[in-house]
Backbone as CSV, one residue per row, in Angstrom:
resi,resn,N_x,N_y,N_z,CA_x,CA_y,CA_z,C_x,C_y,C_z
1,MET,-239.865,-43.545,59.548,-238.465,-43.650,59.221,-238.314,-43.884,57.722
2,LYS,-237.470,-43.120,57.078,-237.184,-43.334,55.663,-236.186,-44.475,55.508
3,ILE,-236.432,-45.307,54.491,-235.578,-46.464,54.221,-235.126,-46.398,52.766
4,GLY,-233.816,-46.506,52.538,-233.305,-46.594,51.183,-233.482,-48.010,50.666
5,LEU,-234.025,-48.134,49.465,-234.215,-49.446,48.832,-233.309,-49.516,47.620
6,LEU,-232.329,-50.401,47.655,-231.365,-50.552,46.577,-231.314,-52.008,46.158
7,SER,-230.927,-52.238,44.889,-230.853,-53.616,44.409,-229.931,-53.723,43.206
8,ASP,-229.430,-54.922,43.003,-228.772,-55.328,41.762,-227.714,-54.335,41.284
9,SER,-226.725,-54.075,42.135,-225.648,-53.166,41.698,-224.651,-53.888,40.792
10,HIS,-224.511,-55.188,40.941,-223.614,-55.975,40.085,-222.249,-55.305,39.944
11,ASN,-221.698,-54.867,41.057,-220.363,-54.259,41.115,-220.268,-52.895,40.450
12,ASP,-221.364,-52.257,40.141,-221.312,-50.901,39.582,-221.070,-49.925,40.729
13,THR,-219.803,-49.735,41.043,-219.417,-48.900,42.175,-219.867,-47.458,41.992
14,GLY,-219.819,-46.953,40.769,-220.210,-45.575,40.521,-221.664,-45.306,40.869
15,ASN,-222.574,-46.127,40.351,-224.001,-45.934,40.644,-224.315,-46.202,42.106
16,LEU,-223.655,-47.196,42.699,-223.874,-47.480,44.112,-223.436,-46.293,44.959
17,THR,-222.268,-45.753,44.677,-221.766,-44.603,45.426,-222.681,-43.399,45.252
18,THR,-223.140,-43.164,44.039,-224.068,-42.051,43.787,-225.333,-42.213,44.608
19,ALA,-225.909,-43.410,44.611,-227.136,-43.656,45.377,-226.896,-43.440,46.865
20,LEU,-225.779,-43.930,47.384,-225.493,-43.781,48.812,-225.290,-42.312,49.185
21,LYS,-224.656,-41.537,48.322,-224.492,-40.101,48.590,-225.838,-39.389,48.585
22,MET,-226.716,-39.781,47.679,-228.046,-39.171,47.638,-228.837,-39.531,48.895
23,LEU,-228.707,-40.752,49.373,-229.374,-41.145,50.611,-228.834,-40.338,51.796
24,GLU,-227.537,-40.124,51.807,-226.929,-39.328,52.882,-227.497,-37.909,52.887
25,ARG,-227.619,-37.303,51.705,-228.184,-35.950,51.617,-229.637,-35.905,52.108
26,GLU,-230.326,-37.027,51.980,-231.728,-37.119,52.425,-231.835,-37.558,53.892
27,SER,-230.683,-37.724,54.554,-230.617,-38.179,55.954,-231.224,-39.559,56.150
28,VAL,-231.119,-40.403,55.154,-231.580,-41.791,55.253,-230.447,-42.603,55.878
29,ARG,-230.734,-43.263,56.995,-229.713,-44.016,57.736,-229.947,-45.522,57.681
30,HIS,-231.073,-45.949,57.117,-231.405,-47.371,57.033,-231.538,-47.767,55.566
31,VAL,-230.887,-48.874,55.201,-230.904,-49.332,53.812,-231.291,-50.804,53.768
32,ILE,-232.190,-51.118,52.861,-232.482,-52.507,52.514,-231.909,-52.721,51.126
33,PHE,-231.028,-53.713,51.002,-230.415,-54.038,49.715,-230.964,-55.390,49.273
34,CYS,-231.584,-55.411,48.098,-232.360,-56.570,47.635,-231.549,-57.605,46.864
35,GLY,-230.251,-57.661,47.060,-229.441,-58.725,46.469,-228.700,-58.335,45.220
36,ASP,-227.711,-59.164,44.906,-226.792,-59.001,43.774,-225.891,-57.781,43.901
37,LEU,-225.341,-57.613,45.098,-224.226,-56.679,45.275,-223.014,-57.285,44.575
38,THR,-222.815,-58.544,44.745,-221.820,-59.466,44.176,-220.443,-59.398,44.817
39,ASP,-219.912,-58.255,45.134,-218.548,-58.139,45.655,-218.569,-57.743,47.124
40,PRO,-218.143,-58.646,48.022,-218.108,-58.305,49.443,-217.245,-57.074,49.736
41,GLY,-216.300,-56.768,48.863,-215.445,-55.602,49.048,-216.189,-54.281,48.964
42,LEU,-217.443,-54.306,48.481,-218.241,-53.080,48.397,-219.021,-52.800,49.681
43,VAL,-219.123,-53.763,50.570,-219.906,-53.578,51.795,-219.416,-52.391,52.626
44,PRO,-218.109,-52.133,52.737,-217.680,-50.968,53.527,-218.246,-49.629,53.027
45,LEU,-218.725,-49.557,51.791,-219.362,-48.326,51.323,-220.603,-47.993,52.143
46,PHE,-221.168,-48.978,52.826,-222.366,-48.795,53.630,-222.040,-48.408,55.079
47,ALA,-220.765,-48.171,55.402,-220.375,-47.811,56.762,-221.195,-46.608,57.223
48,GLY,-221.658,-46.681,58.465,-222.466,-45.607,59.015,-223.950,-45.778,58.767
49,LEU,-224.322,-46.772,57.977,-225.723,-47.057,57.700,-226.094,-48.391,58.336
50,GLU,-227.345,-48.515,58.754,-227.841,-49.822,59.149,-228.303,-50.505,57.870
51,LEU,-227.650,-51.603,57.527,-227.855,-52.293,56.256,-228.503,-53.647,56.493
52,HIS,-229.552,-53.917,55.749,-230.176,-55.241,55.763,-230.149,-55.738,54.322
53,MET,-229.257,-56.686,54.070,-228.997,-57.170,52.718,-229.473,-58.608,52.586
54,VAL,-230.134,-58.887,51.459,-230.521,-60.259,51.184,-229.655,-60.807,50.055
55,GLU,-229.524,-62.103,50.064,-228.680,-62.806,49.097,-229.378,-62.913,47.746
56,GLY,-228.655,-62.516,46.699,-229.148,-62.651,45.339,-228.520,-63.832,44.638
57,ASN,-229.008,-64.147,43.459,-228.505,-65.305,42.720,-227.100,-65.102,42.174
58,ILE,-226.618,-63.876,42.108,-225.252,-63.620,41.630,-224.306,-63.342,42.792
59,ASP,-224.783,-63.390,44.009,-223.936,-63.228,45.195,-223.283,-64.581,45.485
60,HIS,-222.188,-64.859,44.766,-221.587,-66.191,44.770,-220.821,-66.531,46.046
61,ASP,-220.530,-65.563,46.897,-219.824,-65.850,48.141,-220.628,-65.312,49.321
62,PRO,-221.790,-65.947,49.609,-222.640,-65.424,50.675,-221.968,-65.424,52.043
63,GLY,-221.086,-66.372,52.287,-220.381,-66.399,53.571,-219.530,-65.158,53.761
64,GLU,-218.808,-64.770,52.736,-217.976,-63.572,52.839,-218.827,-62.307,52.890
65,LEU,-219.931,-62.283,52.164,-220.848,-61.138,52.262,-221.387,-61.012,53.689
66,ARG,-221.768,-62.124,54.285,-222.273,-62.105,55.661,-221.208,-61.556,56.615
67,ARG,-219.983,-62.041,56.476,-218.901,-61.564,57.355,-218.644,-60.078,57.145
68,ALA,-218.684,-59.617,55.900,-218.468,-58.199,55.614,-219.566,-57.348,56.245
69,VAL,-220.808,-57.797,56.154,-221.925,-57.059,56.755,-221.784,-57.055,58.277
70,GLU,-221.416,-58.192,58.867,-221.237,-58.252,60.325,-220.141,-57.305,60.791
71,ARG,-219.111,-57.088,59.957,-218.025,-56.177,60.328,-218.484,-54.720,60.424
72,LEU,-219.664,-54.407,59.890,-220.202,-53.048,60.057,-220.534,-52.778,61.526
73,GLU,-220.782,-53.846,62.289,-220.981,-53.797,63.740,-222.010,-52.762,64.184
74,ASN,-223.169,-52.740,63.500,-224.191,-51.754,63.870,-225.610,-52.312,63.763
75,GLY,-225.727,-53.628,63.878,-227.055,-54.232,63.767,-227.427,-54.622,62.344
76,SER,-226.510,-54.430,61.406,-226.764,-54.807,60.015,-226.888,-56.320,59.901
77,THR,-227.652,-56.781,58.877,-227.896,-58.212,58.722,-227.737,-58.639,57.264
78,PHE,-227.517,-59.942,57.092,-227.443,-60.557,55.767,-228.116,-61.913,55.848
79,GLY,-228.961,-62.237,54.867,-229.603,-63.542,54.829,-230.409,-63.713,53.560
80,LEU,-231.080,-64.840,53.427,-231.923,-65.080,52.254,-233.147,-64.173,52.250
81,GLU,-233.634,-63.846,53.453,-234.780,-62.943,53.587,-234.535,-62.030,54.771
82,TYR,-235.187,-60.885,54.723,-235.170,-59.957,55.851,-236.609,-59.593,56.144
83,ALA,-237.031,-59.774,57.388,-238.388,-59.405,57.787,-238.305,-58.547,59.045
84,ALA,-239.105,-57.491,59.080,-239.117,-56.590,60.221,-240.439,-55.843,60.254
85,THR,-240.722,-55.264,61.396,-241.834,-54.331,61.524,-241.222,-52.952,61.734
86,ILE,-241.519,-52.045,60.825,-240.968,-50.690,60.859,-242.140,-49.723,60.785
87,ASP,-242.187,-48.812,61.733,-243.292,-47.854,61.803,-244.647,-48.558,61.760
88,GLY,-244.713,-49.722,62.423,-245.966,-50.462,62.493,-246.318,-51.247,61.236
89,LYS,-245.440,-51.237,60.238,-245.696,-51.946,58.979,-244.813,-53.188,58.903
90,ARG,-245.428,-54.286,58.501,-244.695,-55.550,58.340,-244.058,-55.580,56.952
91,ILE,-242.728,-55.751,56.955,-241.950,-55.697,55.718,-241.158,-56.984,55.564
92,VAL,-241.147,-57.523,54.355,-240.268,-58.643,54.050,-239.524,-58.311,52.764
93,THR,-238.258,-58.701,52.737,-237.418,-58.483,51.556,-236.775,-59.799,51.161
94,LEU,-236.783,-60.081,49.876,-236.061,-61.209,49.309,-235.624,-60.803,47.906
95,HIS,-234.685,-61.522,47.353,-234.165,-61.104,46.053,-235.221,-61.258,44.962
96,GLY,-235.890,-62.388,44.930,-236.934,-62.595,43.939,-236.615,-63.680,42.930
97,HIS,-235.404,-64.233,42.975,-235.043,-65.274,42.022,-235.704,-66.614,42.359
98,LEU,-236.128,-66.778,43.604,-236.892,-67.968,43.985,-238.362,-67.592,43.852
99,LEU,-238.856,-67.692,42.629,-240.158,-67.142,42.268,-241.296,-67.720,43.108
100,ASP,-241.271,-69.005,43.390,-242.338,-69.602,44.192,-242.413,-68.939,45.564
101,ARG,-241.259,-68.680,46.163,-241.236,-68.036,47.479,-241.734,-66.592,47.381
102,LEU,-241.342,-65.876,46.337,-241.811,-64.509,46.149,-243.333,-64.478,46.042
103,VAL,-243.882,-65.328,45.218,-245.342,-65.390,45.055,-246.006,-65.758,46.381
104,GLU,-245.405,-66.683,47.108,-245.958,-67.106,48.396,-246.057,-65.936,49.380
105,VAL,-244.977,-65.160,49.520,-245.031,-64.064,50.496,-245.967,-62.946,50.037
106,ILE,-246.033,-62.715,48.729,-246.945,-61.681,48.225,-248.391,-62.042,48.568
107,HIS,-248.756,-63.296,48.383,-250.148,-63.715,48.574,-250.462,-64.202,49.982
108,SER,-249.472,-64.168,50.865,-249.683,-64.684,52.220,-250.594,-63.803,53.065
109,GLY,-250.650,-62.519,52.748,-251.401,-61.596,53.587,-250.685,-61.249,54.881
110,SER,-249.448,-61.693,55.013,-248.691,-61.485,56.244,-247.892,-60.184,56.261
111,TYR,-247.798,-59.508,55.117,-246.915,-58.338,55.023,-247.633,-57.150,54.398
112,ASP,-247.278,-55.981,54.891,-247.751,-54.741,54.275,-246.917,-54.421,53.035
113,TYR,-245.625,-54.762,53.101,-244.705,-54.511,51.984,-243.905,-55.771,51.675
114,VAL,-243.825,-56.116,50.404,-242.903,-57.134,49.917,-241.958,-56.403,48.972
115,ILE,-240.679,-56.427,49.313,-239.667,-55.697,48.551,-238.721,-56.713,47.930
116,HIS,-238.473,-56.564,46.636,-237.597,-57.518,45.953,-236.815,-56.832,44.840
117,GLY,-235.862,-57.558,44.304,-235.069,-57.115,43.162,-235.158,-58.156,42.059
118,HIS,-234.015,-58.496,41.490,-233.800,-59.569,40.527,-234.213,-59.246,39.094
119,THR,-235.343,-58.626,38.862,-235.834,-58.451,37.494,-235.212,-57.261,36.770
120,HIS,-234.551,-56.375,37.525,-233.975,-55.143,36.966,-235.056,-54.232,36.392
121,ARG,-236.281,-54.401,36.865,-237.414,-53.573,36.433,-238.137,-53.049,37.677
122,ARG,-238.410,-51.744,37.668,-239.128,-51.150,38.786,-240.544,-51.734,38.866
123,ARG,-241.014,-51.792,40.116,-242.364,-52.313,40.347,-242.948,-51.607,41.570
124,ASP,-244.170,-51.198,41.460,-244.912,-50.645,42.592,-246.376,-50.962,42.337
125,GLU,-246.842,-52.032,42.953,-248.234,-52.421,42.746,-248.825,-52.983,44.026
126,ARG,-250.111,-52.858,44.133,-250.839,-53.397,45.280,-251.479,-54.720,44.864
127,MET,-251.303,-55.681,45.727,-251.943,-56.977,45.545,-252.676,-57.260,46.846
128,GLY,-253.956,-56.939,46.845,-254.713,-56.983,48.089,-254.216,-55.869,48.991
129,ALA,-253.908,-56.206,50.227,-253.412,-55.216,51.184,-251.896,-55.074,51.134
130,THR,-251.247,-55.820,50.256,-249.786,-55.831,50.187,-249.288,-54.943,49.050
131,ARG,-248.310,-54.101,49.362,-247.664,-53.283,48.342,-246.360,-53.971,47.947
132,VAL,-246.212,-54.280,46.672,-245.041,-54.991,46.151,-244.154,-53.975,45.455
133,ILE,-242.885,-53.921,45.883,-241.961,-52.894,45.400,-240.672,-53.535,44.906
134,ASN,-240.223,-53.097,43.739,-238.881,-53.375,43.237,-238.294,-52.009,42.894
135,PRO,-237.178,-51.621,43.528,-236.625,-50.289,43.287,-235.893,-50.136,41.957
136,GLY,-235.799,-51.214,41.182,-235.020,-51.182,39.945,-233.582,-51.569,40.234
137,ALA,-232.748,-51.473,39.235,-231.357,-51.935,39.338,-230.377,-50.779,39.254
138,LEU,-229.263,-50.932,39.980,-228.159,-49.973,39.895,-227.113,-50.409,38.870
139,GLY,-227.125,-51.674,38.480,-226.139,-52.189,37.530,-226.691,-53.422,36.823
140,GLY,-225.804,-54.156,36.165,-226.210,-55.378,35.486,-226.976,-55.096,34.203
141,LEU,-227.785,-56.073,33.792,-228.579,-55.924,32.572,-229.434,-54.673,32.653
142,ARG,-229.539,-53.977,31.546,-230.244,-52.702,31.542,-231.552,-52.804,30.767
143,TYR,-232.660,-52.668,31.490,-233.980,-52.625,30.880,-234.599,-51.234,31.014
144,GLU,-234.176,-50.511,32.054,-234.695,-49.184,32.367,-233.531,-48.331,32.856
145,LYS,-233.781,-47.038,33.041,-232.771,-46.191,33.674,-232.441,-46.762,35.042
146,ARG,-231.213,-46.599,35.461,-230.781,-47.055,36.786,-231.574,-46.313,37.845
147,SER,-231.916,-47.025,38.922,-232.739,-46.378,39.939,-232.598,-47.065,41.290
148,PHE,-233.056,-46.339,42.289,-233.246,-46.850,43.634,-234.468,-46.123,44.184
149,ALA,-234.839,-46.388,45.433,-236.043,-45.767,45.967,-235.864,-45.428,47.436
150,ILE,-236.724,-44.542,47.903,-236.818,-44.218,49.324,-238.262,-44.472,49.734
151,LEU,-238.419,-45.295,50.762,-239.734,-45.649,51.289,-239.895,-45.062,52.679
152,ASP,-241.011,-44.421,52.916,-241.390,-43.987,54.258,-242.663,-44.745,54.620
153,PRO,-242.521,-45.891,55.305,-243.706,-46.707,55.591,-244.706,-46.029,56.512
154,ALA,-244.278,-45.085,57.313,-245.202,-44.414,58.232,-246.307,-43.687,57.476
155,ILE,-245.982,-43.179,56.279,-246.979,-42.450,55.479,-247.222,-43.115,54.127
156,ASP,-246.698,-44.336,53.965,-246.876,-45.115,52.737,-246.426,-44.325,51.505
157,ASP,-245.266,-43.690,51.620,-244.732,-42.869,50.527,-243.516,-43.566,49.918
158,LEU,-243.530,-43.719,48.606,-242.403,-44.299,47.866,-241.961,-43.302,46.824
159,ARG,-240.670,-43.015,46.818,-240.100,-42.120,45.815,-239.004,-42.874,45.065
160,VAL,-239.155,-43.037,43.764,-238.146,-43.680,42.929,-237.234,-42.601,42.380
161,ILE,-235.937,-42.852,42.448,-234.939,-41.886,42.001,-234.110,-42.518,40.903
162,GLU,-234.148,-41.916,39.727,-233.330,-42.402,38.621,-231.959,-41.740,38.680
163,ILE,-230.935,-42.510,38.325,-229.574,-41.980,38.302,-228.888,-42.419,37.018
164,GLY,-227.811,-41.755,36.695,-227.014,-42.124,35.527,-227.699,-41.756,34.227
165,ALA,-227.058,-42.162,33.146,-227.569,-41.820,31.817,-228.688,-42.736,31.393
């Protein structure tokens, strides 16, 4: 199953919409959002997708974000972390601003994939048997071109897609 990996939109509706349209063209129906969406009013843009969103440090109204995600009524979730087994691979997602926790899950040996955001910098590295991924940022502080990613855990394929100028 292909999974869209998005992070750190910081209310950049244009880049978020572009990424979601590209995912639709790729027939991606599952999205993991690594935090810092910031505006609960943007959650309806994910309608029709199964969304698993984690809380970022700039998501100042987590209660309203949770309610907005629940209103999608399709199994979507919101929390500090998201953990699942997809295509036989153990995946955990967290924003990454709680650095001790990020380091802990990376080195735990409990996950095939650790997916995070927060740094606004793309990352794809192996640490032991764990692949650590940051899809980059859709908004906020700019260190690199805006990006998101598509992961197919069944074949361990990651494709990073740059968008915008």
